[in-house]
C-alpha positions in Angstrom: 83.4 -30.8 -1.3 82.2 -32.3 -4.5 78.8 -33.2 -2.9 78.5 -29.6 -1.6 79.1 -28.2 -5.0 76.5 -30.6 -6.5 74.0 -29.6 -3.9 74.7 -26.0 -4.6 74.1 -26.6 -8.4 70.8 -28.3 -7.6 69.8 -25.4 -5.5 70.7 -22.9 -8.2 68.7 -24.9 -10.8 65.7 -25.0 -8.5 66.0 -21.3 -7.8 66.2 -20.5 -11.5 63.2 -22.8 -12.2 61.3 -20.9 -9.5 61.6 -17.6 -11.4 59.4 -18.6 -14.3 56.8 -19.9 -11.9 56.7 -16.6 -10.0 56.5 -14.8 -13.3 53.6 -17.1 -14.3 51.9 -16.4 -10.9 52.2 -12.7 -11.4 50.9 -12.9 -14.9 48.0 -15.0 -13.7 47.2 -12.5 -11.0 47.3 -9.6 -13.4 44.9 -11.5 -15.8 42.5 -12.1 -12.9 42.6 -8.4 -11.9 41.9 -7.4 -15.5 39.1 -9.9 -15.7 37.6 -8.6 -12.4 37.8 -5.0 -13.7 36.1 -6.0 -16.9 33.4 -7.8 -15.0 32.8 -4.7 -12.8 32.7 -2.5 -15.9 30.1 -4.8 -17.5 28.0 -4.7 -14.4 28.0 -0.9 -14.4 27.1 -0.8 -18.1 24.3 -3.4 -17.4 22.9 -1.2 -14.6 23.0 1.8 -16.8 21.2 0.0 -19.7 18.6 -1.3 -17.2 17.9 2.2 -16.0 17.5 3.4 -19.6 15.2 0.5 -20.4 13.0 1.3 -17.3 12.6 4.9 -18.4 11.8 3.9 -21.9 9.3 1.3 -20.7 7.6 3.9 -18.5 7.2 6.3 -21.4 5.8 3.5 -23.6 3.6 1.8 -21.1 2.3 5.1 -19.5 2.4 7.7 -22.3 1.6 11.1 -20.8 -1.4 11.6 -23.1 -3.3 8.7 -21.4 -1.8 8.8 -18.0 -3.8 9.1 -14.7 -2.0 9.2 -11.4 -4.0 8.7 -8.2 -2.6 10.0 -4.9 -3.9 9.9 -1.3 -3.5 12.6 1.3 -4.9 12.8 4.8 -5.9 15.9 6.8 -3.9 16.0 10.0 -6.4 14.9 12.6 -6.7 12.8 15.7 -10.3 12.0 15.0 -9.7 8.7 13.2 -7.1 6.2 12.2 -7.0 5.0 8.6 -6.6 1.2 8.2 -7.2 0.6 4.5 -8.3 2.0 1.2 -9.9 0.4 -1.8 -10.3 2.1 -5.1 -12.3 1.0 -8.2 -12.2 2.7 -11.6 -15.3 2.3 -13.7 -16.4 -0.6 -11.5 -13.2 -2.6 -11.8 -10.7 -3.0 -9.0 -8.0 -0.3 -9.4 -5.9 -0.4 -6.3 -6.0 -1.1 -2.6 -3.7 -0.7 0.4 -3.5 -1.6 4.1 -1.8 1.0 6.3 0.8 0.3 8.9 1.6 2.7 11.8 4.5 4.4 10.1 2.7 4.9 6.8 -0.3 6.5 8.7 2.0 8.7 10.6 3.7 9.9 7.4 0.3 10.7 5.9 -0.8 12.6 9.1 2.4 14.6 9.0 1.5 15.9 5.5 2.8 13.1 3.3 1.2 12.1 0.1 1.1 8.5 -1.2 1.0 7.5 -4.8 -1.6 4.8 -5.1 -1.4 4.0 -8.8 -0.5 5.3 -12.2 -2.4 3.8 -15.1 -3.5 4.4 -18.7 -7.1 5.7 -19.0 -8.9 6.6 -22.2 -10.3 10.1 -22.7 -13.8 10.7 -21.4 -15.8 10.6 -18.2 -14.8 8.0 -15.6 -15.9 7.0 -12.1 -13.7 6.3 -9.0 -15.4 4.5 -6.2 -13.4 4.8 -3.0 -13.8 2.9 0.3 -11.8 3.8 3.4 -11.9 1.8 6.6 -10.5 2.5 10.0 -11.1 3.2 13.7 -12.4 6.5 15.2 -10.9 7.7 18.5 -13.7 6.2 20.5 -12.7 2.7 19.1 -15.7 2.6 16.8 -15.0 1.1 13.3 -15.9 3.2 10.3 -16.4 2.2 6.7 -16.9 5.2 4.4 -17.6 4.9 0.6 -17.8 7.7 -1.9 -18.1 7.9 -5.7 -16.5 10.5 -7.8 -16.8 11.3 -11.5 -13.9 12.9 -13.4 -13.2 13.8 -17.0 -10.0 12.6 -18.6 -8.8 14.8 -21.5 -5.6 14.8 -23.5 -2.5 15.0 -21.3 -1.7 13.5 -17.9 -4.3 13.7 -15.1 -3.5 14.0 -11.4 -6.1 12.9 -9.0 -5.8 13.5 -5.2 -8.1 11.6 -2.8 -8.1 13.8 0.3 -9.4 12.3 3.5 -10.8 15.0 5.8 -12.0 15.3 9.3 -15.7 16.1 9.5 -16.1 16.6 13.2 -18.1 13.4 13.4 -17.0 9.9 14.0 -16.4 9.2 10.3 -14.0 11.0 8.0 -15.0 12.5 4.7 -13.3 12.4 1.3 -12.7 15.0 -1.4 -11.5 14.6 -4.9 -9.0 17.1 -6.2 -7.9 17.0 -9.8 -5.2 18.7 -11.9 -4.8 18.3 -15.7 
């Protein structure tokens, strides 16, 4: 009996010793949960700050007084397929794009693509635009046009509109809004 009581005493001591360990584990788990919550909150704050910085950067880099935005639209037509566009501003490369099937379909369905937004000084400027593609009779076309536009104070919106001409090659129009 004596050994039984001693064994029971050892078991009780071990059981009592286990309570602080469980309490420590619970405390450790709560700390980890609090730390996870703090990390998540910091991530959210960082994303918010990043969004604010991007908005500020856009206003600083592209102030509305010198901003020019160039867009592309395509007249719905089955006469031609647009493969690429290249735009130069005042003789310098400005932007270019190669079109995939889905992008072309979106344009043919009435979509408008923003080609580029940039700062431009006031005054007269020149856009040289080259479009390349394939006509319905599988003949390649390469059409280039030059357009002059005036940039005044305030933002300038320029739409390059590709039109069907009834011939094997498309045409282009420049539409502007101040």
